[in-house]
C-alpha positions as CSV (number, residue, x, y, z in Angstrom):
1,X,12.8,10.8,-2.0
2,X,13.3,9.4,1.4
3,X,12.5,6.5,3.8
4,X,9.0,7.7,4.2
5,X,6.2,4.8,4.6
6,X,2.7,5.4,3.6
7,X,0.1,4.1,6.0
8,X,-3.4,3.1,5.0
9,X,-6.0,5.7,5.8
10,X,-8.0,3.0,7.6
11,X,-5.1,1.9,9.9
12,X,-5.2,5.5,11.5
13,X,-8.9,5.7,11.6
14,X,-9.5,2.2,13.4
15,X,-6.1,1.5,15.1
16,X,-6.7,0.2,18.7
17,X,-10.4,0.0,18.4
18,X,-11.8,-3.3,19.9
19,X,-15.4,-2.5,18.8
20,X,-16.7,-0.7,15.7
21,X,-19.9,1.0,15.0
22,X,-22.0,0.1,12.0
23,X,-21.3,3.7,10.7
24,X,-17.4,2.9,11.3
25,X,-17.8,-0.1,9.2
26,X,-19.6,1.5,6.6
27,X,-17.0,4.2,6.5
28,X,-14.0,1.6,6.1
29,X,-16.5,0.0,3.3
30,X,-16.4,3.3,1.5
31,X,-12.7,4.1,1.9
32,X,-11.8,0.7,0.6
33,X,-14.2,1.1,-2.5
34,X,-12.7,4.4,-3.3
35,X,-9.2,3.2,-3.0
36,X,-10.3,0.3,-5.4
37,X,-11.5,3.2,-7.8
38,X,-8.5,4.8,-7.7
39,X,-6.4,1.8,-8.5
40,X,-8.6,1.2,-11.7
41,X,-7.3,4.3,-13.2
42,X,-3.5,3.5,-12.4
43,X,-1.5,2.5,-15.3
44,X,-0.2,-0.9,-15.8
45,X,3.4,-1.3,-16.2
46,X,4.5,-4.7,-17.4
47,X,8.1,-3.5,-18.3
48,X,11.0,-3.4,-15.6
49,X,12.2,-0.3,-14.4
50,X,14.3,1.2,-11.8
51,X,12.8,2.2,-8.4
52,X,14.9,5.2,-7.3
53,X,13.7,5.2,-3.8
54,X,15.6,1.7,-3.4
55,X,18.9,3.1,-5.0
56,X,20.9,3.3,-1.4
57,X,18.9,0.5,0.1
58,X,20.4,-3.4,0.5
59,X,17.6,-5.4,-1.5
60,X,17.8,-9.1,0.1
61,X,14.8,-10.4,-2.2
62,X,11.9,-9.5,-4.7
63,X,8.4,-11.0,-5.2
64,X,6.2,-9.9,-7.8
65,X,2.7,-11.2,-8.5
66,X,-0.4,-10.3,-10.5
67,X,-1.5,-7.3,-8.1
68,X,1.5,-6.7,-6.1
69,X,5.5,-6.2,-5.7
70,X,7.1,-6.9,-2.8
71,X,11.0,-5.8,-1.8
72,X,12.5,-7.3,1.1
73,X,15.3,-4.9,2.7
74,X,18.1,-5.4,4.9
75,X,18.3,-2.3,7.5
């Protein structure tokens, strides 16, 4: 547990690059497709559950959609 934030593998690869080569774009496409494949294997949880990582965090608002959950926190 902690306040560790995960970053996208694409963010670190393509950050601060104004021009990308075709091989860079192909690499990005492959990484996105791999991520989508991994998501297909994730269980879908339709029931509310406690998020332990947010236990000590001041939650201001929550929004949920078909493919996402968003928690707005006050620091």
